[in-house]
C-alpha positions in Angstrom: -16.1 -29.3 -55.6 -12.9 -29.1 -53.6 -10.6 -32.0 -54.0 -8.3 -31.3 -51.1 -9.0 -28.9 -48.2 -5.6 -29.1 -47.4 -4.4 -27.8 -50.6 -6.7 -24.8 -50.2 -5.2 -24.0 -47.0 -1.8 -24.3 -48.4 -2.5 -21.9 -51.2 -4.1 -19.4 -48.7 -0.9 -19.6 -46.7 1.3 -19.3 -49.8 -0.5 -16.1 -50.8 0.0 -14.6 -47.2 3.8 -15.4 -47.3 4.0 -13.8 -50.8 2.3 -10.6 -49.5 4.6 -10.7 -46.3 7.5 -10.8 -48.5 6.4 -7.8 -50.4 6.1 -5.8 -47.1 9.5 -6.9 -45.9 11.0 -5.9 -49.3 9.3 -2.6 -49.1 10.7 -1.9 -45.7 14.1 -2.7 -46.8 13.8 -0.5 -50.0 12.6 2.3 -47.6 15.6 1.9 -45.2 17.0 5.5 -46.0 13.6 7.2 -46.4 13.3 9.8 -43.7 10.2 9.2 -41.4 9.5 5.8 -42.8 8.1 3.4 -40.2 8.6 -0.4 -40.4 5.4 -2.2 -41.4 4.4 -5.8 -40.8 1.6 -8.1 -42.0 -0.1 -9.9 -39.1 -2.5 -12.7 -39.3 -2.2 -14.5 -36.1 -3.7 -11.6 -34.2 -6.8 -11.9 -36.2 -7.1 -15.6 -35.5 -6.6 -15.0 -31.7 -9.5 -12.5 -31.8 -11.8 -15.4 -33.1 -10.4 -17.9 -30.7 -10.9 -15.5 -27.7 -14.7 -15.3 -28.6 -15.1 -19.1 -28.6 -17.0 -18.9 -31.7 -17.9 -22.4 -31.9 -21.6 -22.1 -32.4 -23.8 -24.7 -33.9 -27.2 -23.6 -35.0 -29.5 -26.5 -34.7 -32.7 -24.3 -34.1 -34.1 -21.4 -35.9 -34.2 -19.4 -32.6 -30.3 -19.9 -32.0 -28.0 -17.0 -32.5 -26.6 -17.2 -36.0 -22.9 -17.2 -36.6 -21.8 -15.4 -39.6 -18.8 -17.4 -41.1 -18.5 -14.9 -43.7 -16.7 -12.6 -41.3 -13.9 -15.2 -40.8 -13.5 -15.8 -44.3 -13.3 -12.2 -45.1 -10.7 -11.6 -42.2 -7.4 -11.2 -43.7 -3.9 -10.2 -42.8 -3.5 -6.8 -41.0 -1.0 -4.3 -42.1 0.3 -2.3 -39.4 3.2 -0.2 -38.4 5.7 -1.7 -35.7 5.7 0.2 -32.4 8.8 0.4 -30.1 11.6 0.2 -32.6 14.6 2.3 -32.3 14.5 5.3 -34.6 17.3 6.9 -36.4 17.7 10.7 -36.3 15.5 11.0 -39.4 12.7 9.3 -37.8 13.2 6.1 -39.8 13.0 2.8 -37.6 13.9 0.1 -40.2 16.5 -2.3 -39.0 18.2 -4.0 -41.9 19.5 -7.1 -39.7 15.9 -7.8 -38.4 14.4 -7.3 -41.9 16.8 -9.7 -43.5 16.1 -12.2 -40.7 12.4 -12.0 -41.3 12.9 -12.2 -45.0 14.9 -15.4 -44.5 12.3 -17.0 -42.3 9.6 -16.0 -44.6 11.5 -17.7 -47.6 12.0 -20.8 -45.7 8.3 -21.1 -44.8 7.3 -20.2 -48.4 9.6 -23.1 -49.7 8.1 -25.5 -47.2 4.6 -24.7 -48.4 5.6 -25.1 -52.0 7.1 -28.4 -51.2 3.9 -29.5 -49.3 1.7 -28.5 -52.2 4.0 -30.6 -54.5 3.6 -33.6 -52.1 0.0 -33.2 -51.9 -0.3 -33.2 -55.8 1.8 -36.3 -55.9 -0.5 -38.0 -53.5 -3.6 -37.0 -55.3 -2.1 -38.1 -58.7 -1.0 -41.5 -57.2 -4.4 -42.1 -55.9 -6.0 -41.2 -59.3 -3.6 -43.4 -61.1 -4.3 -46.3 -58.7 -8.0 -46.0 -59.2 -7.7 -45.9 -63.0 -5.9 -49.2 -63.0 -8.9 -50.9 -61.4 
């Protein structure tokens, strides 16, 4: 039984942000590696694929086309190399300034997610405490 569907989404997003932080850190660590290409973790593109297909099917009859919701649940972030970045003479295309900016943005979102989880937990605790007084 899931107590709060919001908390589940927040934890999923927190996990995504942690993985994104690892990728950004890897990019920064490889800034002097010849031929290294900047990588990014993308989740939004996967969601757009689902939205473009308008997969809002409701099966009310056995003859309807079934929608496999497992595919969406298994759909995760996509790791890919970033195209179109300026390369150095050694073929490396990591830009320290942009990576530090992405890291800072990711850390702020991560902190906001943590704060949201704390608030959701406090709300749940207050509901439980209020119900125990009755």
